[in-house]
Structures are given as structure tokens and as C-alpha cells.
N, C-alpha and C positions, 0 to 999 in steps of 0.2 A: 504494500500500500504506500501511498505517497502523502506527505504532509509538507506544509510550508512553515519555515522557521524564520522569525524576524528577531533581530537583536538590536538594541538601541544604545546610544551614547558610548560609554567606555567599553561595552561588550563587543562592539564591532571589530575590535582588533583581533578577536578570537575567531571570527567567521570570515567576513570579507568587507570591502569598503562600502558596499550597498547595504549590508546588514540583512540581506534576504537570501534564502536558500530553499530550493525544492529538494526534498530528501526522501529516498525510499527507506522504509522501516518495516520491521516484522510485525505481524499481528500481535497484539498484546503489549506493545511498547508503551511504557509509561513516560511521563515527563522527565522523571529522574533518569531513566534509561537514555532518553534523548540528550539530556545534558551531558551525561557521561560519554555518549557516542561522539558528540561534537567537541568534547574536551573543554567545556565551559566550566569556569570555576563556580561551583554551586554557591559558595559563600558570598560571591559578588552579585548574585541574583536576588533581588528583594521583591519583585513583582512578576508574577507569571499570569499571562492571559491566554486562554484558549478560545478561539472564535469570538473574541471581544468580551469574554466573561472571565472573572478571576479563576485561575486554575490552581491545582494542587500537585505536589511532586509525585504522588502515587496515582494520579489520574491516568487512565488508559486512553491513548490516542485512537481516533478513528480515521479512516481514509478521508483525505480532503481537509482535515483539521488545519487551522492556522495557530501555531504556538508563538507567543511573543514573550521575550525576556527583557526585563528592565533592571538596571543597577540602581543603587541608592541615588535619589535625585535631590540635589541641593538647590538652593535658590534663596532669594531674599526679597 
């Protein structure tokens, strides 16, 4: 099955300049599995979204899902 992965801000350095990737994964793949497969530092991810809704590390992905990862966001 195929999923879309998006990373933002400082996490882009771990994926690519655009921060977007189409990826084939096995049935039953969780968000945590995806993070490990992409070698993203789990401790740097503070927000996970799946199809625009807050996601969890143990959530199982479905074909066509869009997973987005955000680092801590600062501002003022």
C-alpha cells in the first residue's frame, strides 16, 4: 500500500527539501513503524497528523493515508 508523508520545519533535513514523500509500506504499518523506517528522530516529533486529524504513534496506517510530522514550534 502507499501513503504520503509530509514533514515540516526542522524535520525536512531528514527527508528531502520539499518535505513530501510517497512511500510504499506493508499492511499493518503503524506511525511508529513509519518513523523508524524513515529514520526520523521520534523525540523531535511533537505533533502527528493523519489525514488532517491528530494521530497516535500506535495508529495503523491505511492505503492512501497522509501522515504529517511537526517538530516543536516556537514563536512569539
